[in-house]
C-alpha positions as CSV (number, residue, x, y, z in Angstrom):
1,M,-17.3,2.5,-14.0
2,I,-17.0,-1.1,-14.9
3,V,-14.2,-2.1,-17.3
4,R,-14.6,-5.5,-18.8
5,L,-11.3,-6.8,-19.9
6,L,-10.3,-10.4,-20.6
7,L,-7.1,-10.5,-18.6
8,I,-4.9,-13.3,-19.6
9,P,-1.8,-13.7,-17.5
10,L,1.1,-14.9,-19.6
11,V,2.3,-18.2,-18.3
12,F,5.6,-19.5,-19.6
13,A,7.3,-22.8,-18.9
14,G,10.7,-22.5,-17.1
15,S,12.5,-23.7,-20.3
16,V,11.3,-20.7,-22.3
17,A,14.0,-18.1,-22.6
18,M,13.3,-14.5,-21.5
19,A,12.9,-12.1,-24.3
20,E,15.3,-9.3,-24.8
21,P,14.0,-5.8,-23.9
22,M,12.5,-3.9,-26.8
23,T,14.5,-1.1,-28.3
24,A,12.9,2.4,-28.4
25,A,12.3,1.9,-32.2
26,E,10.7,-1.5,-31.6
27,F,8.5,-0.1,-28.8
28,E,7.5,2.9,-30.8
29,A,6.6,0.8,-33.9
30,Y,4.5,-1.5,-31.7
31,V,2.5,1.0,-29.6
32,T,2.0,4.2,-31.8
33,G,-1.6,4.7,-32.6
34,K,-2.8,2.1,-30.2
35,T,-4.6,2.0,-26.8
36,L,-3.1,-0.8,-24.7
37,F,-4.8,-2.2,-21.6
38,Y,-2.5,-3.6,-18.9
39,G,-3.2,-6.1,-16.2
40,R,-1.4,-7.2,-13.0
41,S,-2.1,-10.4,-11.1
42,G,-5.2,-11.2,-13.0
43,E,-6.8,-7.7,-12.4
44,A,-7.1,-4.6,-14.6
45,Y,-4.3,-2.2,-13.8
46,G,-4.6,0.7,-16.4
47,A,-4.6,1.7,-20.0
48,E,-2.5,4.0,-22.1
49,I,-3.1,5.7,-25.4
50,Y,0.1,6.0,-27.5
51,H,-0.1,9.1,-29.7
52,E,2.3,10.2,-32.4
53,N,5.6,11.9,-31.4
54,R,5.9,9.8,-28.2
55,R,3.0,11.5,-26.5
56,V,0.8,9.3,-24.2
57,T,-2.4,9.5,-22.1
58,W,-2.5,7.2,-19.1
59,S,-5.4,6.1,-16.9
60,F,-5.8,3.8,-13.9
61,L,-9.3,3.1,-15.5
62,D,-10.9,5.5,-12.9
63,G,-11.9,8.2,-15.5
64,E,-8.9,10.3,-14.6
65,C,-6.3,10.7,-17.3
66,R,-2.8,12.1,-17.3
67,D,-1.0,13.3,-20.4
68,G,2.7,12.7,-20.8
69,T,5.5,11.7,-23.0
70,W,8.0,8.8,-23.2
71,Y,11.6,8.7,-24.1
72,N,14.3,6.0,-24.0
73,D,17.2,6.0,-21.6
74,G,19.4,3.2,-22.9
75,P,17.3,0.0,-22.8
76,L,14.7,1.7,-20.6
77,I,11.4,3.3,-21.7
78,C,10.7,6.2,-19.4
79,F,7.5,8.1,-19.0
80,V,6.9,11.6,-17.5
81,Y,3.4,12.9,-16.9
82,E,1.9,16.3,-16.3
83,D,1.3,15.6,-12.6
84,R,4.4,13.5,-12.1
85,P,7.6,14.9,-13.7
86,D,9.9,12.2,-12.1
87,P,10.6,9.5,-14.7
88,Q,8.8,6.2,-14.4
89,C,11.1,3.8,-16.3
90,W,10.3,0.3,-17.6
91,T,11.6,-2.4,-19.7
92,F,9.2,-3.9,-22.3
93,E,9.5,-7.4,-23.7
94,K,7.4,-8.6,-26.6
95,R,6.1,-12.1,-26.0
96,A,3.6,-14.3,-27.8
97,G,0.7,-12.9,-25.8
98,G,1.7,-9.3,-25.9
99,L,4.0,-7.0,-23.9
100,I,5.5,-7.6,-20.5
101,A,6.4,-4.4,-18.7
102,T,8.8,-4.5,-15.7
103,F,9.3,-1.4,-13.5
104,A,13.0,-0.7,-13.7
105,N,13.3,1.0,-10.3
106,D,12.1,-2.1,-8.5
107,P,11.8,-5.1,-10.8
108,D,10.3,-7.3,-8.0
109,S,7.5,-4.9,-7.3
110,T,5.6,-4.3,-10.5
111,E,5.3,-6.4,-13.6
112,L,2.4,-5.7,-16.0
113,Y,1.2,-7.6,-19.0
114,E,-0.7,-6.5,-22.0
115,A,-4.3,-7.5,-21.5
116,Q,-6.7,-8.4,-24.3
117,D,-9.2,-5.6,-24.9
118,V,-12.8,-6.8,-25.4
119,G,-14.2,-3.6,-26.8
120,E,-14.1,-1.2,-23.9
121,D,-12.8,2.3,-24.4
122,M,-10.4,4.1,-22.1
123,I,-12.7,6.8,-20.5
124,C,-11.3,10.2,-19.7
125,L,-13.7,12.4,-17.8
126,G,-13.6,16.2,-18.1
127,P,-11.9,18.4,-15.5
128,K,-13.4,18.6,-12.0
129,I,-15.2,22.0,-11.8
130,G,-16.1,23.6,-8.5
131,V,-14.3,20.9,-6.4
């Protein structure tokens, strides 16, 4: 499967102040009803559909999708998925080009940015039968 995304890394001058992490209410207002594609280091990383009632569907853009939910834990936005019940917590900052997500458990390891979607859908293939 080829996913065509225009990935635009967000480059900021050193003099630009870091944005404050979004609150749960701000995050919910921004994402609900959307499908957001995320990039990392200029490459496609994954996409997430944000449903009503804090439900989500995540994919690494490989056709496999995982349903889950999100909740806030103080300033963190935490996700739990059907196949991974341990929380994956992030901070989200809203910048001019979109969201910046930083993995809270190891801020140096994973920083994702919202990538600009150029018309591709997030594909979720059906269950594997007879595997």
